[in-house]
N, C-alpha and C positions, 0 to 999 in steps of 0.2 A: 630436455628429455622428460618433461612432465606429461607426455602423451600417454593416454590409457588405451590399451588394446584389449578388446573383448573377443573371446573365442566362444562360439555357440555351436553346440552339437545338435544334430537333427538329421533328417532325411528328406529326400525329394518326394513329392506326392504326385498329384495329377497334373496334367498339362492341358491348357485351354488355348484353342486357336479361335480368335474372335475378331469382330469388326466393330470399329467405332464409327458412328454415322457422321455425315457432314454437319458442320457448325457446332458439334459437341467438342468440348475442351479435351485436349489430349490427356492431361494429368487427371482431371476429374473422370474422364471416360475409363481410364485404367482402374481407378478406384471403384467405379460402378461395376465393371466387369468382375473384379475380385469379389465384390458383395454378391453379385448374381451367381457366381460359381461357388460361393462359400469358402473362398480362400482368405484366411486371416493374415497370412504372410505369403509373399510371392516375389519371384524374380522375373524381370522382363528378359526374354530369351531371343526375341527377334521382332522386327517391325518393318513395315513397308507402307509408305504413304506420304502425303504432303499436307501442309497447313495453309490456311488462308493467309495469315500473317504469323510471325513468331515473336515471342518475348522470352528472353533468357536473362538470368541473373549474371552479374559481373563480379569480379573478385573484390571490388570496393563496395559491394552491397547495393549497387544501383541496378537499373534494368536497361537492357538493350533491345529496342524494338527493331525487328527485321520485317520490312514491308513486303507483301506479295504483289500480286496473287501467286499462289502456288509456290510456297517455300518448301523445298524438298527436304525430307529428313534423310540424312546420309547414314547416320547411326543413332541408336537409342539403347540406353542401358538404364537399369534402375531396379528399385525394389519397392514393395508395398509392405507396410508394417502398421499395426494398430498404434494410434496415438495414446496419450495419457488418459484421454476421455473415452477410449475404446473405439473411436471411429477410425476408419482406415485412411492412411496417408501415403500417397505415392511420392517418392523422391526420384525424379527422372532427369538424367543428363543426356546430352547428345550433341551431334554435329548437324547443322543445317546448311543448305545452299540457297541463296536468294535467286530471283529470276535472272540476274546478270552473272551468276556463277561465283559470287563472293561467298566464302565459307566462314561460319561462325560456330562457336561451341560454348557449352555451359549448361547450367541447370535450367529446366523449363519452369516458368512461373505459372502456378496453378491459376486457371481462369482466363488466361490470356493467349492461349494457343489453340484456336479453333481449327478443326479438321477441314480440309478443302473438299475433296470428293468422298473418298472412303479411306479408312486406315485399318490395316491388318496388323494384329499383334499376337505374339505367342507369350503366354504366361505360364510359369512353372511354380507350383505350390511348394512352399517350404514348411516342413513340420518340425519345429524346434522341440528338443527334449526338454521337458519341464524340470 
């Protein structure tokens, strides 16, 4: 029972509907969108698109490579928060399906999930009470 639970008060802010371009990384693309919109904290509220290939973390700390082309994102959730150095960091998890229909889930590894054609994402700003 040594788990710490933090409750944060705040309110929802603006909503951004945006597109991430082909070959741009999913995780880094979400971070860039937040920077462009001035979101310091945000939640991913929806997404539609596919990846060239996918790379997800596993429970034992390793990586799972899912080859494409066109690995479909079935679901995506996550948040963007400032890191200790102040730079934005996206933590995204989801479910993907490979070209044969096999389904995989887990956290997306930054830098290893290139967008296939286009990717649409909805971000909602979070305004924590200081």
